[in-house]
PyMOL Python script that loads the backbone (N, CA, C, O; Angstrom):
from pymol import cmd

cmd.read_pdbstr("""\
ATOM      1  N   MET A   1     231.271 -53.030-101.069  1.00  0.00           N
ATOM      2  CA  MET A   1     230.089 -52.472-100.419  1.00  0.00           C
ATOM      3  C   MET A   1     229.308 -53.585 -99.726  1.00  0.00           C
ATOM      4  O   MET A   1     229.003 -54.609-100.338  1.00  0.00           O
ATOM      5  N   ALA A   2     228.995 -53.390 -98.491  1.00  0.00           N
ATOM      6  CA  ALA A   2     228.192 -54.368 -97.752  1.00  0.00           C
ATOM      7  C   ALA A   2     226.717 -54.113 -98.010  1.00  0.00           C
ATOM      8  O   ALA A   2     226.238 -52.986 -97.893  1.00  0.00           O
ATOM      9  N   THR A   3     226.007 -55.168 -98.361  1.00  0.00           N
ATOM     10  CA  THR A   3     224.581 -55.086 -98.626  1.00  0.00           C
ATOM     11  C   THR A   3     223.837 -55.790 -97.500  1.00  0.00           C
ATOM     12  O   THR A   3     223.984 -56.998 -97.312  1.00  0.00           O
ATOM     13  N   LEU A   4     223.041 -55.035 -96.753  1.00  0.00           N
ATOM     14  CA  LEU A   4     222.247 -55.590 -95.655  1.00  0.00           C
ATOM     15  C   LEU A   4     220.808 -55.750 -96.140  1.00  0.00           C
ATOM     16  O   LEU A   4     220.215 -54.806 -96.660  1.00  0.00           O
ATOM     17  N   VAL A   5     220.255 -56.938 -95.970  1.00  0.00           N
ATOM     18  CA  VAL A   5     218.889 -57.227 -96.415  1.00  0.00           C
ATOM     19  C   VAL A   5     218.073 -57.705 -95.223  1.00  0.00           C
ATOM     20  O   VAL A   5     218.473 -58.621 -94.504  1.00  0.00           O
ATOM     21  N   THR A   6     216.917 -57.067 -95.026  1.00  0.00           N
ATOM     22  CA  THR A   6     215.973 -57.488 -93.995  1.00  0.00           C
ATOM     23  C   THR A   6     214.654 -57.792 -94.683  1.00  0.00           C
ATOM     24  O   THR A   6     214.098 -56.939 -95.375  1.00  0.00           O
ATOM     25  N   ALA A   7     214.155 -59.003 -94.494  1.00  0.00           N
ATOM     26  CA  ALA A   7     212.912 -59.422 -95.146  1.00  0.00           C
ATOM     27  C   ALA A   7     211.810 -59.588 -94.110  1.00  0.00           C
ATOM     28  O   ALA A   7     212.020 -60.167 -93.045  1.00  0.00           O
ATOM     29  N   ILE A   8     210.629 -59.068 -94.442  1.00  0.00           N
ATOM     30  CA  ILE A   8     209.438 -59.238 -93.616  1.00  0.00           C
ATOM     31  C   ILE A   8     208.414 -59.978 -94.461  1.00  0.00           C
ATOM     32  O   ILE A   8     208.084 -59.551 -95.568  1.00  0.00           O
ATOM     33  N   GLU A   9     207.910 -61.093 -93.933  1.00  0.00           N
ATOM     34  CA  GLU A   9     206.938 -61.883 -94.680  1.00  0.00           C
ATOM     35  C   GLU A   9     205.609 -61.146 -94.769  1.00  0.00           C
ATOM     36  O   GLU A   9     205.142 -60.557 -93.794  1.00  0.00           O
ATOM     37  N   THR A  10     205.006 -61.188 -95.962  1.00  0.00           N
ATOM     38  CA  THR A  10     203.699 -60.584 -96.209  1.00  0.00           C
ATOM     39  C   THR A  10     202.776 -61.681 -96.717  1.00  0.00           C
ATOM     40  O   THR A  10     203.197 -62.830 -96.857  1.00  0.00           O
ATOM     41  N   ASP A  11     201.530 -61.343 -96.992  1.00  0.00           N
ATOM     42  CA  ASP A  11     200.582 -62.340 -97.506  1.00  0.00           C
ATOM     43  C   ASP A  11     201.066 -62.973 -98.807  1.00  0.00           C
ATOM     44  O   ASP A  11     200.934 -64.183 -98.993  1.00  0.00           O
ATOM     45  N   GLY A  12     201.623 -62.166 -99.708  1.00  0.00           N
ATOM     46  CA  GLY A  12     202.010 -62.678-101.019  1.00  0.00           C
ATOM     47  C   GLY A  12     203.474 -63.032-101.168  1.00  0.00           C
ATOM     48  O   GLY A  12     203.883 -63.528-102.218  1.00  0.00           O
ATOM     49  N   GLY A  13     204.276 -62.787-100.138  1.00  0.00           N
ATOM     50  CA  GLY A  13     205.706 -63.054-100.255  1.00  0.00           C
ATOM     51  C   GLY A  13     206.483 -62.326 -99.174  1.00  0.00           C
ATOM     52  O   GLY A  13     206.303 -62.579 -97.982  1.00  0.00           O
ATOM     53  N   TRP A  14     207.366 -61.402 -99.613  1.00  0.00           N
ATOM     54  CA  TRP A  14     208.204 -60.673 -98.676  1.00  0.00           C
ATOM     55  C   TRP A  14     208.383 -59.225 -99.110  1.00  0.00           C
ATOM     56  O   TRP A  14     208.414 -58.914-100.300  1.00  0.00           O
ATOM     57  N   SER A  15     208.498 -58.367 -98.137  1.00  0.00           N
ATOM     58  CA  SER A  15     208.897 -56.986 -98.354  1.00  0.00           C
ATOM     59  C   SER A  15     210.307 -56.874 -97.788  1.00  0.00           C
ATOM     60  O   SER A  15     210.529 -57.123 -96.603  1.00  0.00           O
ATOM     61  N   CYS A  16     211.246 -56.505 -98.627  1.00  0.00           N
ATOM     62  CA  CYS A  16     212.645 -56.482 -98.215  1.00  0.00           C
ATOM     63  C   CYS A  16     213.176 -55.056 -98.202  1.00  0.00           C
ATOM     64  O   CYS A  16     212.975 -54.287 -99.142  1.00  0.00           O
ATOM     65  N   GLU A  17     213.849 -54.728 -97.128  1.00  0.00           N
ATOM     66  CA  GLU A  17     214.559 -53.453 -97.065  1.00  0.00           C
ATOM     67  C   GLU A  17     216.030 -53.760 -97.280  1.00  0.00           C
ATOM     68  O   GLU A  17     216.608 -54.619 -96.614  1.00  0.00           O
ATOM     69  N   VAL A  18     216.618 -53.047 -98.215  1.00  0.00           N
ATOM     70  CA  VAL A  18     218.014 -53.240 -98.552  1.00  0.00           C
ATOM     71  C   VAL A  18     218.753 -51.955 -98.199  1.00  0.00           C
ATOM     72  O   VAL A  18     218.355 -50.861 -98.600  1.00  0.00           O
ATOM     73  N   THR A  19     219.828 -52.108 -97.446  1.00  0.00           N
ATOM     74  CA  THR A  19     220.673 -50.970 -97.101  1.00  0.00           C
ATOM     75  C   THR A  19     222.032 -51.197 -97.733  1.00  0.00           C
ATOM     76  O   THR A  19     222.681 -52.221 -97.518  1.00  0.00           O
ATOM     77  N   LEU A  20     222.441 -50.224 -98.511  1.00  0.00           N
ATOM     78  CA  LEU A  20     223.715 -50.281 -99.220  1.00  0.00           C
ATOM     79  C   LEU A  20     224.413 -48.952 -98.968  1.00  0.00           C
ATOM     80  O   LEU A  20     224.046 -47.932 -99.550  1.00  0.00           O
ATOM     81  N   ASP A  21     225.410 -48.966 -98.110  1.00  0.00           N
ATOM     82  CA  ASP A  21     226.043 -47.739 -97.638  1.00  0.00           C
ATOM     83  C   ASP A  21     224.965 -46.846 -97.033  1.00  0.00           C
ATOM     84  O   ASP A  21     224.304 -47.255 -96.078  1.00  0.00           O
ATOM     85  N   GLN A  22     224.772 -45.656 -97.553  1.00  0.00           N
ATOM     86  CA  GLN A  22     223.773 -44.736 -96.997  1.00  0.00           C
ATOM     87  C   GLN A  22     222.433 -44.800 -97.738  1.00  0.00           C
ATOM     88  O   GLN A  22     221.512 -44.060 -97.393  1.00  0.00           O
ATOM     89  N   ARG A  23     222.311 -45.647 -98.723  1.00  0.00           N
ATOM     90  CA  ARG A  23     221.084 -45.747 -99.528  1.00  0.00           C
ATOM     91  C   ARG A  23     220.199 -46.879 -99.023  1.00  0.00           C
ATOM     92  O   ARG A  23     220.676 -47.894 -98.516  1.00  0.00           O
ATOM     93  N   ARG A  24     218.881 -46.670 -99.180  1.00  0.00           N
ATOM     94  CA  ARG A  24     217.901 -47.705 -98.826  1.00  0.00           C
ATOM     95  C   ARG A  24     216.997 -47.970-100.008  1.00  0.00           C
ATOM     96  O   ARG A  24     216.643 -47.067-100.767  1.00  0.00           O
ATOM     97  N   TYR A  25     216.636 -49.225-100.142  1.00  0.00           N
ATOM     98  CA  TYR A  25     215.777 -49.669-101.237  1.00  0.00           C
ATOM     99  C   TYR A  25     214.695 -50.569-100.654  1.00  0.00           C
ATOM    100  O   TYR A  25     214.900 -51.219 -99.629  1.00  0.00           O
ATOM    101  N   GLN A  26     213.535 -50.601-101.322  1.00  0.00           N
ATOM    102  CA  GLN A  26     212.447 -51.499-100.964  1.00  0.00           C
ATOM    103  C   GLN A  26     212.229 -52.450-102.141  1.00  0.00           C
ATOM    104  O   GLN A  26     212.000 -52.018-103.270  1.00  0.00           O
ATOM    105  N   VAL A  27     212.305 -53.738-101.858  1.00  0.00           N
ATOM    106  CA  VAL A  27     212.151 -54.745-102.907  1.00  0.00           C
ATOM    107  C   VAL A  27     211.061 -55.723-102.488  1.00  0.00           C
ATOM    108  O   VAL A  27     211.128 -56.319-101.413  1.00  0.00           O
ATOM    109  N   ALA A  28     210.064 -55.881-103.342  1.00  0.00           N
ATOM    110  CA  ALA A  28     208.991 -56.848-103.099  1.00  0.00           C
ATOM    111  C   ALA A  28     209.348 -58.145-103.819  1.00  0.00           C
ATOM    112  O   ALA A  28     209.725 -58.137-104.991  1.00  0.00           O
ATOM    113  N   VAL A  29     209.223 -59.252-103.102  1.00  0.00           N
ATOM    114  CA  VAL A  29     209.528 -60.570-103.663  1.00  0.00           C
ATOM    115  C   VAL A  29     208.333 -61.478-103.414  1.00  0.00           C
ATOM    116  O   VAL A  29     207.935 -61.693-102.269  1.00  0.00           O
ATOM    117  N   SER A  30     207.769 -62.007-104.484  1.00  0.00           N
ATOM    118  CA  SER A  30     206.649 -62.943-104.333  1.00  0.00           C
ATOM    119  C   SER A  30     207.196 -64.353-104.126  1.00  0.00           C
ATOM    120  O   SER A  30     208.374 -64.620-104.363  1.00  0.00           O
ATOM    121  N   ARG A  31     206.322 -65.242-103.683  1.00  0.00           N
ATOM    122  CA  ARG A  31     206.730 -66.639-103.523  1.00  0.00           C
ATOM    123  C   ARG A  31     207.138 -67.244-104.875  1.00  0.00           C
ATOM    124  O   ARG A  31     208.091 -68.019-104.958  1.00  0.00           O
ATOM    125  N   ALA A  32     206.405 -66.876-105.925  1.00  0.00           N
ATOM    126  CA  ALA A  32     206.722 -67.374-107.266  1.00  0.00           C
ATOM    127  C   ALA A  32     208.098 -66.881-107.722  1.00  0.00           C
ATOM    128  O   ALA A  32     208.844 -67.627-108.356  1.00  0.00           O
ATOM    129  N   GLU A  33     208.434 -65.628-107.401  1.00  0.00           N
ATOM    130  CA  GLU A  33     209.754 -65.107-107.777  1.00  0.00           C
ATOM    131  C   GLU A  33     210.859 -65.848-107.021  1.00  0.00           C
ATOM    132  O   GLU A  33     211.901 -66.159-107.598  1.00  0.00           O
ATOM    133  N   LEU A  34     210.640 -66.129-105.746  1.00  0.00           N
ATOM    134  CA  LEU A  34     211.639 -66.885-104.986  1.00  0.00           C
ATOM    135  C   LEU A  34     211.828 -68.268-105.601  1.00  0.00           C
ATOM    136  O   LEU A  34     212.960 -68.732-105.739  1.00  0.00           O
ATOM    137  N   ASP A  35     210.731 -68.931-105.974  1.00  0.00           N
ATOM    138  CA  ASP A  35     210.825 -70.245-106.603  1.00  0.00           C
ATOM    139  C   ASP A  35     211.552 -70.172-107.943  1.00  0.00           C
ATOM    140  O   ASP A  35     212.368 -71.036-108.266  1.00  0.00           O
ATOM    141  N   ARG A  36     211.248 -69.134-108.717  1.00  0.00           N
ATOM    142  CA  ARG A  36     211.819 -69.019-110.060  1.00  0.00           C
ATOM    143  C   ARG A  36     213.303 -68.668-110.027  1.00  0.00           C
ATOM    144  O   ARG A  36     214.099 -69.254-110.761  1.00  0.00           O
ATOM    145  N   TYR A  37     213.674 -67.713-109.176  1.00  0.00           N
ATOM    146  CA  TYR A  37     215.031 -67.179-109.225  1.00  0.00           C
ATOM    147  C   TYR A  37     215.970 -67.705-108.150  1.00  0.00           C
ATOM    148  O   TYR A  37     217.185 -67.714-108.352  1.00  0.00           O
ATOM    149  N   GLY A  38     215.441 -68.141-107.014  1.00  0.00           N
ATOM    150  CA  GLY A  38     216.363 -68.373-105.917  1.00  0.00           C
ATOM    151  C   GLY A  38     216.096 -69.540-105.023  1.00  0.00           C
ATOM    152  O   GLY A  38     216.559 -69.540-103.883  1.00  0.00           O
ATOM    153  N   ALA A  39     215.382 -70.528-105.468  1.00  0.00           N
ATOM    154  CA  ALA A  39     215.067 -71.667-104.596  1.00  0.00           C
ATOM    155  C   ALA A  39     216.342 -72.220-103.979  1.00  0.00           C
ATOM    156  O   ALA A  39     217.338 -72.441-104.668  1.00  0.00           O
ATOM    157  N   GLY A  40     216.298 -72.434-102.700  1.00  0.00           N
ATOM    158  CA  GLY A  40     217.432 -73.023-102.016  1.00  0.00           C
ATOM    159  C   GLY A  40     218.215 -72.067-101.149  1.00  0.00           C
ATOM    160  O   GLY A  40     218.812 -72.494-100.161  1.00  0.00           O
ATOM    161  N   GLY A  41     218.237 -70.792-101.479  1.00  0.00           N
ATOM    162  CA  GLY A  41     219.065 -69.869-100.719  1.00  0.00           C
ATOM    163  C   GLY A  41     218.288 -68.950 -99.812  1.00  0.00           C
ATOM    164  O   GLY A  41     218.893 -68.242 -99.006  1.00  0.00           O
ATOM    165  N   GLY A  42     216.976 -68.930 -99.907  1.00  0.00           N
ATOM    166  CA  GLY A  42     216.178 -68.032 -99.093  1.00  0.00           C
ATOM    167  C   GLY A  42     216.047 -66.655 -99.716  1.00  0.00           C
ATOM    168  O   GLY A  42     216.831 -66.277-100.587  1.00  0.00           O
ATOM    169  N   VAL A  43     215.058 -65.915 -99.266  1.00  0.00           N
ATOM    170  CA  VAL A  43     214.736 -64.633 -99.887  1.00  0.00           C
ATOM    171  C   VAL A  43     215.834 -63.585 -99.658  1.00  0.00           C
ATOM    172  O   VAL A  43     216.163 -62.835-100.576  1.00  0.00           O
ATOM    173  N   GLU A  44     216.396 -63.525 -98.467  1.00  0.00           N
ATOM    174  CA  GLU A  44     217.436 -62.522 -98.208  1.00  0.00           C
ATOM    175  C   GLU A  44     218.667 -62.785 -99.068  1.00  0.00           C
ATOM    176  O   GLU A  44     219.276 -61.849 -99.586  1.00  0.00           O
ATOM    177  N   ASP A  45     219.034 -64.052 -99.220  1.00  0.00           N
ATOM    178  CA  ASP A  45     220.163 -64.403-100.077  1.00  0.00           C
ATOM    179  C   ASP A  45     219.876 -64.023-101.535  1.00  0.00           C
ATOM    180  O   ASP A  45     220.743 -63.477-102.216  1.00  0.00           O
ATOM    181  N   LEU A  46     218.670 -64.309-102.007  1.00  0.00           N
ATOM    182  CA  LEU A  46     218.300 -63.973-103.383  1.00  0.00           C
ATOM    183  C   LEU A  46     218.383 -62.473-103.618  1.00  0.00           C
ATOM    184  O   LEU A  46     218.921 -62.038-104.637  1.00  0.00           O
ATOM    185  N   VAL A  47     217.865 -61.683-102.704  1.00  0.00           N
ATOM    186  CA  VAL A  47     217.894 -60.224-102.872  1.00  0.00           C
ATOM    187  C   VAL A  47     219.338 -59.722-102.823  1.00  0.00           C
ATOM    188  O   VAL A  47     219.708 -58.848-103.607  1.00  0.00           O
ATOM    189  N   ARG A  48     220.139 -60.244-101.937  1.00  0.00           N
ATOM    190  CA  ARG A  48     221.555 -59.841-101.850  1.00  0.00           C
ATOM    191  C   ARG A  48     222.278 -60.153-103.162  1.00  0.00           C
ATOM    192  O   ARG A  48     223.012 -59.315-103.687  1.00  0.00           O
ATOM    193  N   ARG A  49     222.064 -61.368-103.689  1.00  0.00           N
ATOM    194  CA  ARG A  49     222.690 -61.747-104.962  1.00  0.00           C
ATOM    195  C   ARG A  49     222.169 -60.890-106.116  1.00  0.00           C
ATOM    196  O   ARG A  49     222.908 -60.574-107.048  1.00  0.00           O
ATOM    197  N   SER A  50     220.897 -60.519-106.043  1.00  0.00           N
ATOM    198  CA  SER A  50     220.315 -59.669-107.081  1.00  0.00           C
ATOM    199  C   SER A  50     220.948 -58.281-107.061  1.00  0.00           C
ATOM    200  O   SER A  50     221.173 -57.684-108.114  1.00  0.00           O
ATOM    201  N   PHE A  51     221.234 -57.770-105.874  1.00  0.00           N
ATOM    202  CA  PHE A  51     221.926 -56.483-105.792  1.00  0.00           C
ATOM    203  C   PHE A  51     223.364 -56.599-106.284  1.00  0.00           C
ATOM    204  O   PHE A  51     223.873 -55.670-106.911  1.00  0.00           O
ATOM    205  N   ASP A  52     224.021 -57.708-106.017  1.00  0.00           N
ATOM    206  CA  ASP A  52     225.361 -57.923-106.581  1.00  0.00           C
ATOM    207  C   ASP A  52     225.285 -57.869-108.101  1.00  0.00           C
ATOM    208  O   ASP A  52     226.121 -57.241-108.751  1.00  0.00           O
ATOM    209  N   PHE A  53     224.279 -58.531-108.663  1.00  0.00           N
ATOM    210  CA  PHE A  53     224.054 -58.525-110.111  1.00  0.00           C
ATOM    211  C   PHE A  53     223.865 -57.089-110.610  1.00  0.00           C
ATOM    212  O   PHE A  53     224.505 -56.674-111.576  1.00  0.00           O
ATOM    213  N   LEU A  54     222.984 -56.336-109.948  1.00  0.00           N
ATOM    214  CA  LEU A  54     222.719 -54.959-110.371  1.00  0.00           C
ATOM    215  C   LEU A  54     223.953 -54.079-110.268  1.00  0.00           C
ATOM    216  O   LEU A  54     224.221 -53.274-111.160  1.00  0.00           O
ATOM    217  N   LEU A  55     224.699 -54.227-109.193  1.00  0.00           N
ATOM    218  CA  LEU A  55     225.873 -53.380-108.981  1.00  0.00           C
ATOM    219  C   LEU A  55     226.996 -53.658-109.965  1.00  0.00           C
ATOM    220  O   LEU A  55     227.895 -52.833-110.126  1.00  0.00           O
ATOM    221  N   GLN A  56     226.957 -54.801-110.622  1.00  0.00           N
ATOM    222  CA  GLN A  56     227.922 -55.079-111.694  1.00  0.00           C
ATOM    223  C   GLN A  56     227.548 -54.326-112.971  1.00  0.00           C
ATOM    224  O   GLN A  56     228.346 -54.240-113.904  1.00  0.00           O
ATOM    225  N   ARG A  57     226.317 -53.776-113.006  1.00  0.00           N
ATOM    226  CA  ARG A  57     225.818 -53.136-114.215  1.00  0.00           C
ATOM    227  C   ARG A  57     225.438 -51.670-114.034  1.00  0.00           C
ATOM    228  O   ARG A  57     225.338 -50.927-115.010  1.00  0.00           O
ATOM    229  N   GLU A  58     225.228 -51.255-112.788  1.00  0.00           N
ATOM    230  CA  GLU A  58     224.753 -49.892-112.506  1.00  0.00           C
ATOM    231  C   GLU A  58     225.412 -49.359-111.244  1.00  0.00           C
ATOM    232  O   GLU A  58     225.860 -50.116-110.383  1.00  0.00           O
ATOM    233  N   ARG A  59     225.456 -48.043-111.160  1.00  0.00           N
ATOM    234  CA  ARG A  59     225.883 -47.400-109.913  1.00  0.00           C
ATOM    235  C   ARG A  59     224.715 -47.461-108.925  1.00  0.00           C
ATOM    236  O   ARG A  59     223.563 -47.559-109.346  1.00  0.00           O
ATOM    237  N   PRO A  60     224.991 -47.404-107.630  1.00  0.00           N
ATOM    238  CA  PRO A  60     223.914 -47.460-106.632  1.00  0.00           C
ATOM    239  C   PRO A  60     222.832 -46.398-106.842  1.00  0.00           C
ATOM    240  O   PRO A  60     221.659 -46.656-106.572  1.00  0.00           O
ATOM    241  N   ASP A  61     223.207 -45.212-107.317  1.00  0.00           N
ATOM    242  CA  ASP A  61     222.208 -44.161-107.522  1.00  0.00           C
ATOM    243  C   ASP A  61     221.352 -44.393-108.768  1.00  0.00           C
ATOM    244  O   ASP A  61     220.383 -43.668-108.992  1.00  0.00           O
ATOM    245  N   GLN A  62     221.694 -45.383-109.570  1.00  0.00           N
ATOM    246  CA  GLN A  62     220.892 -45.710-110.751  1.00  0.00           C
ATOM    247  C   GLN A  62     219.860 -46.801-110.463  1.00  0.00           C
ATOM    248  O   GLN A  62     218.953 -47.019-111.266  1.00  0.00           O
ATOM    249  N   ILE A  63     219.989 -47.476-109.346  1.00  0.00           N
ATOM    250  CA  ILE A  63     219.058 -48.546-108.986  1.00  0.00           C
ATOM    251  C   ILE A  63     217.785 -47.927-108.435  1.00  0.00           C
ATOM    252  O   ILE A  63     217.841 -47.030-107.595  1.00  0.00           O
ATOM    253  N   LEU A  64     216.642 -48.401-108.903  1.00  0.00           N
ATOM    254  CA  LEU A  64     215.359 -47.890-108.429  1.00  0.00           C
ATOM    255  C   LEU A  64     215.245 -48.036-106.916  1.00  0.00           C
ATOM    256  O   LEU A  64     215.694 -49.032-106.350  1.00  0.00           O
ATOM    257  N   ALA A  65     214.652 -47.056-106.271  1.00  0.00           N
ATOM    258  CA  ALA A  65     214.506 -47.088-104.814  1.00  0.00           C
ATOM    259  C   ALA A  65     213.457 -48.104-104.362  1.00  0.00           C
ATOM    260  O   ALA A  65     213.509 -48.589-103.232  1.00  0.00           O
ATOM    261  N   ARG A  66     212.509 -48.423-105.241  1.00  0.00           N
ATOM    262  CA  ARG A  66     211.420 -49.346-104.900  1.00  0.00           C
ATOM    263  C   ARG A  66     211.056 -50.123-106.166  1.00  0.00           C
ATOM    264  O   ARG A  66     210.770 -49.537-107.209  1.00  0.00           O
ATOM    265  N   PHE A  67     211.073 -51.456-106.053  1.00  0.00           N
ATOM    266  CA  PHE A  67     210.731 -52.271-107.222  1.00  0.00           C
ATOM    267  C   PHE A  67     210.380 -53.697-106.810  1.00  0.00           C
ATOM    268  O   PHE A  67     210.691 -54.144-105.706  1.00  0.00           O
ATOM    269  N   ARG A  68     209.718 -54.400-107.741  1.00  0.00           N
ATOM    270  CA  ARG A  68     209.459 -55.841-107.588  1.00  0.00           C
ATOM    271  C   ARG A  68     210.670 -56.560-108.173  1.00  0.00           C
ATOM    272  O   ARG A  68     211.242 -56.102-109.163  1.00  0.00           O
ATOM    273  N   LEU A  69     211.055 -57.654-107.586  1.00  0.00           N
ATOM    274  CA  LEU A  69     212.258 -58.356-108.016  1.00  0.00           C
ATOM    275  C   LEU A  69     212.228 -58.698-109.507  1.00  0.00           C
ATOM    276  O   LEU A  69     213.244 -58.575-110.192  1.00  0.00           O
ATOM    277  N   SER A  70     211.079 -59.121-110.007  1.00  0.00           N
ATOM    278  CA  SER A  70     210.994 -59.529-111.418  1.00  0.00           C
ATOM    279  C   SER A  70     211.195 -58.357-112.384  1.00  0.00           C
ATOM    280  O   SER A  70     211.417 -58.581-113.574  1.00  0.00           O
ATOM    281  N   GLU A  71     211.123 -57.121-111.901  1.00  0.00           N
ATOM    282  CA  GLU A  71     211.372 -55.972-112.771  1.00  0.00           C
ATOM    283  C   GLU A  71     212.814 -55.940-113.263  1.00  0.00           C
ATOM    284  O   GLU A  71     213.094 -55.351-114.307  1.00  0.00           O
ATOM    285  N   ILE A  72     213.722 -56.556-112.536  1.00  0.00           N
ATOM    286  CA  ILE A  72     215.120 -56.584-112.973  1.00  0.00           C
ATOM    287  C   ILE A  72     215.206 -57.199-114.359  1.00  0.00           C
ATOM    288  O   ILE A  72     215.972 -56.737-115.204  1.00  0.00           O
ATOM    289  N   GLU A  73     214.421 -58.240-114.591  1.00  0.00           N
ATOM    290  CA  GLU A  73     214.440 -58.943-115.871  1.00  0.00           C
ATOM    291  C   GLU A  73     214.002 -58.042-117.024  1.00  0.00           C
ATOM    292  O   GLU A  73     214.452 -58.214-118.157  1.00  0.00           O
ATOM    293  N   ARG A  74     213.128 -57.089-116.734  1.00  0.00           N
ATOM    294  CA  ARG A  74     212.684 -56.153-117.772  1.00  0.00           C
ATOM    295  C   ARG A  74     213.842 -55.323-118.303  1.00  0.00           C
ATOM    296  O   ARG A  74     213.917 -55.050-119.501  1.00  0.00           O
ATOM    297  N   TYR A  75     214.743 -54.922-117.417  1.00  0.00           N
ATOM    298  CA  TYR A  75     215.885 -54.090-117.795  1.00  0.00           C
ATOM    299  C   TYR A  75     217.096 -54.922-118.221  1.00  0.00           C
ATOM    300  O   TYR A  75     217.898 -54.495-119.051  1.00  0.00           O
ATOM    301  N   PHE A  76     217.210 -56.099-117.646  1.00  0.00           N
ATOM    302  CA  PHE A  76     218.352 -56.975-117.914  1.00  0.00           C
ATOM    303  C   PHE A  76     217.837 -58.383-118.211  1.00  0.00           C
ATOM    304  O   PHE A  76     217.688 -59.193-117.296  1.00  0.00           O
ATOM    305  N   PRO A  77     217.563 -58.682-119.495  1.00  0.00           N
ATOM    306  CA  PRO A  77     216.985 -59.982-119.861  1.00  0.00           C
ATOM    307  C   PRO A  77     217.833 -61.185-119.433  1.00  0.00           C
ATOM    308  O   PRO A  77     217.315 -62.296-119.320  1.00  0.00           O
ATOM    309  N   GLU A  78     219.107 -60.975-119.198  1.00  0.00           N
ATOM    310  CA  GLU A  78     219.982 -62.073-118.789  1.00  0.00           C
ATOM    311  C   GLU A  78     219.854 -62.408-117.304  1.00  0.00           C
ATOM    312  O   GLU A  78     220.440 -63.387-116.841  1.00  0.00           O
ATOM    313  N   TYR A  79     219.097 -61.611-116.553  1.00  0.00           N
ATOM    314  CA  TYR A  79     218.988 -61.788-115.104  1.00  0.00           C
ATOM    315  C   TYR A  79     218.582 -63.206-114.680  1.00  0.00           C
ATOM    316  O   TYR A  79     219.262 -63.784-113.831  1.00  0.00           O
ATOM    317  N   PRO A  80     217.513 -63.793-115.224  1.00  0.00           N
ATOM    318  CA  PRO A  80     217.113 -65.137-114.744  1.00  0.00           C
ATOM    319  C   PRO A  80     218.228 -66.168-114.882  1.00  0.00           C
ATOM    320  O   PRO A  80     218.482 -66.938-113.956  1.00  0.00           O
ATOM    321  N   GLN A  81     218.882 -66.185-116.014  1.00  0.00           N
ATOM    322  CA  GLN A  81     219.943 -67.156-116.248  1.00  0.00           C
ATOM    323  C   GLN A  81     221.129 -66.882-115.321  1.00  0.00           C
ATOM    324  O   GLN A  81     221.678 -67.810-114.726  1.00  0.00           O
ATOM    325  N   GLU A  82     221.524 -65.620-115.196  1.00  0.00           N
ATOM    326  CA  GLU A  82     222.681 -65.275-114.358  1.00  0.00           C
ATOM    327  C   GLU A  82     222.410 -65.522-112.878  1.00  0.00           C
ATOM    328  O   GLU A  82     223.279 -66.024-112.165  1.00  0.00           O
ATOM    329  N   ILE A  83     221.220 -65.175-112.414  1.00  0.00           N
ATOM    330  CA  ILE A  83     220.937 -65.321-110.978  1.00  0.00           C
ATOM    331  C   ILE A  83     220.796 -66.789-110.592  1.00  0.00           C
ATOM    332  O   ILE A  83     221.164 -67.175-109.482  1.00  0.00           O
ATOM    333  N   ARG A  84     220.271 -67.602-111.488  1.00  0.00           N
ATOM    334  CA  ARG A  84     220.182 -69.041-111.198  1.00  0.00           C
ATOM    335  C   ARG A  84     221.581 -69.657-111.181  1.00  0.00           C
ATOM    336  O   ARG A  84     221.845 -70.566-110.394  1.00  0.00           O
ATOM    337  N   ARG A  85     222.464 -69.178-112.028  1.00  0.00           N
ATOM    338  CA  ARG A  85     223.837 -69.670-112.071  1.00  0.00           C
ATOM    339  C   ARG A  85     224.573 -69.315-110.775  1.00  0.00           C
ATOM    340  O   ARG A  85     225.468 -70.041-110.342  1.00  0.00           O
ATOM    341  N   ALA A  86     224.183 -68.186-110.160  1.00  0.00           N
ATOM    342  CA  ALA A  86     224.858 -67.705-108.948  1.00  0.00           C
ATOM    343  C   ALA A  86     224.261 -68.286-107.664  1.00  0.00           C
ATOM    344  O   ALA A  86     224.645 -67.885-106.565  1.00  0.00           O
ATOM    345  N   ARG A  87     223.330 -69.222-107.798  1.00  0.00           N
ATOM    346  CA  ARG A  87     222.701 -69.830-106.605  1.00  0.00           C
ATOM    347  C   ARG A  87     223.732 -70.463-105.703  1.00  0.00           C
ATOM    348  O   ARG A  87     224.750 -70.976-106.168  1.00  0.00           O
ATOM    349  N   PRO A  88     223.468 -70.425-104.422  1.00  0.00           N
ATOM    350  CA  PRO A  88     224.374 -71.128-103.506  1.00  0.00           C
ATOM    351  C   PRO A  88     224.282 -72.631-103.733  1.00  0.00           C
ATOM    352  O   PRO A  88     223.226 -73.147-104.098  1.00  0.00           O
ATOM    353  N   GLY A  89     225.401 -73.334-103.514  1.00  0.00           N
ATOM    354  CA  GLY A  89     225.460 -74.775-103.738  1.00  0.00           C
ATOM    355  C   GLY A  89     224.614 -75.488-102.786  1.00  0.00           C
ATOM    356  O   GLY A  89     224.540 -76.716-102.826  1.00  0.00           O
TER     357      GLY A  89
END
""", "prot")
cmd.dss("prot")
cmd.show_as("cartoon", "prot")
cmd.util.cbc("prot")
cmd.orient("prot")
């Protein structure tokens, strides 16, 4: 599945629209979340990798349509460790 991510900068970070096949999602990413989870790869890369992480655990219809990136950690406590491990070199 191809995951398309478009990020628009906001006052507090980014508002990202994610398109996955025929589904669309809205993901809010703060500057602190980018620093914590994805420094080095940029916000679009972080969101794309986060969707890869989610899709290994859930079907697309189980993923919330709108969420803050840090909410993933609430459902999957291993997210911070796994997403940092998946950072681009």
